[in-house]
C-alpha positions in Angstrom: 0.0 0.0 0.0 1.5 3.3 -1.1 -0.4 5.2 1.6 1.2 4.4 5.0 -1.9 5.6 6.8 -4.0 2.8 5.2 -1.6 0.0 5.5 -2.7 -3.2 7.2 -0.4 -5.3 9.4 -2.6 -8.3 9.0 -3.6 -8.3 5.4 -0.6 -8.0 3.1 -1.2 -7.3 -0.6 1.2 -7.9 -3.5 1.2 -6.0 -6.7 3.0 -7.6 -9.6 5.4 -5.1 -10.9 7.3 -7.3 -13.3 7.1 -5.5 -16.7 5.9 -8.6 -18.5 2.7 -8.5 -16.3 2.5 -4.8 -15.4 2.3 -3.7 -19.1 -0.8 -5.9 -19.7 -4.3 -4.5 -19.7 -6.1 -4.8 -16.4 -8.2 -7.7 -17.5 -5.1 -9.6 -18.6 -3.4 -8.8 -15.3 -6.5 -10.2 -13.4 -6.4 -13.3 -15.5 -2.7 -13.8 -14.8 -3.2 -13.5 -11.1 -6.2 -15.8 -11.2 -4.0 -18.4 -12.9 -1.5 -18.1 -10.0 -4.2 -18.5 -7.4 -5.7 -21.5 -9.2 -2.3 -23.2 -9.5 -1.6 -22.8 -5.8 -5.1 -23.9 -4.8 -4.7 -27.0 -6.9 -1.4 -27.7 -5.1 -3.1 -27.3 -1.7 -0.7 -24.5 -0.9 -3.0 -21.5 -0.3 -6.7 -20.6 -0.7 -8.7 -17.5 -1.2 -5.8 -15.1 -1.7 -6.7 -13.2 -4.9 -7.1 -9.5 -4.4 -10.5 -8.1 -3.6 -12.9 -7.6 -6.5 -12.6 -3.8 -6.4 -8.9 -3.8 -5.7 -6.1 -3.6 -8.4 -4.9 -7.0 -9.6 -2.7 -8.7 -7.1 -2.5 -11.1 -4.2 -3.9 -10.8 -0.7 -2.2 -12.7 2.1 -3.5 -13.0 5.6 -0.6 -12.6 8.1 -2.6 -12.0 11.3 -1.9 -13.6 14.6 -3.4 -17.0 13.5 -0.7 -17.4 10.9 2.8 -18.6 11.8 5.6 -16.6 10.1 7.2 -19.9 9.0 4.0 -20.6 7.0 4.4 -17.3 5.1 8.0 -18.1 4.5 7.0 -21.5 3.0 4.5 -19.8 0.7 7.0 -17.4 -0.9 8.9 -20.1 -3.0 5.5 -21.3 -4.2 4.5 -17.8 -5.3 7.7 -17.7 -7.3 7.1 -21.1 -8.8 3.5 -20.2 -9.9 4.7 -16.9 -11.3 7.6 -18.5 -13.3 5.3 -21.3 -14.5 2.7 -18.9 -15.8 5.4 -16.6 -17.4 6.8 -19.7 -19.2 3.4 -20.8 -20.3 2.7 -17.4 -21.8 6.1 -17.4 -23.6 5.4 -20.9 -25.0 2.0 -19.7 -26.2 3.4 -16.6 -28.0 
C-alpha cells in the first residue's frame, strides 16, 4: 500500500510489478493473477488469496496472529514457482 496511513499489518497485498505483467491490460493482469491463485489452490498451498474484487490485480495474504511466520516463508517459493510457471506458459503460447 503506497499510503502508509491505510496499510494493514494483518492483510498483506502484493502488486505484480514485473514489466511482463505490469504492461498488460487490467483484465489480462487479473487473468494472470487468477491463474497463479488457481495453480496454488490445486497444489493445496493456499486458498482465497486473490485481491479483492474492487482492488487492483494482485494477491492478498492474511498474516494475522493466527498465521505462523514460517508458513508465510513456506509460501514465498510457491509464489515464485507459480509466477515462473505462468510466465513460461505465456512465452510458450506466444
